[in-house]
C-alpha positions, 0 to 999 in steps of 0.5 A: 726692963719691965713694963712699969718702969718703961711706963714711968719713963714715958710719963716722966718725959724721959722717953717718947711714945715711939721709944716706949712702944719700941722698947715694949716690943723688945720686952719678952712679955709683949703681946706679940711674944705671948701670942707666939708662945701660945701658938707654939704650945699647940694653940694653948693645948687645944690643937690636935695631938702631935701624933695626929696625921693632921698636926703638920697641917694644923701647925702650918695654918697656925704659923701662917695666922701668927705671921699675918697677925704679927705683921698687924702689930706695926709699932710706928702706926699705932693709933693712926686712923688706918691701923687696928687697935691691939685689942682688935688685932687680938680679937681677930687672931683668937677668932681665926685661931678658933676656926683652925682649931675647930677644923682639926679637932675631933671633939664635939661640943656639948659633951662633958669632955669637950671645950667651948670656944669661950673656954679657948678665948678665956684661957687665951686672954688669961695666958697673954695677961690681957683684959678684953674691953 
């Protein structure tokens, strides 16, 4: 079931807002699943090489960050005054992921072979197909 079809059902009043969000969560194209795919792909390819001795520690930190981030996507509380918006959750996630990447990446910024934090951010948002505000 695709996102547009679900949106049409919600607009037509065939499903409630909560049902819409729960069905979206079941969809493999949700933010949660896309973020998990990005982490599993060695942080979009920006993490250390799998042969690097620090790789297991890097992967552990990224998976902890992923787990903590996914807990923030509480479908029952979207929009309530105590919850963060999906946009805020994503921004916090990518900023925290950048800190982890930088800690384990030996490239130095400024040379022609390195990448910038903006490169990582832009490619992350492109990968998860999300438009930043």
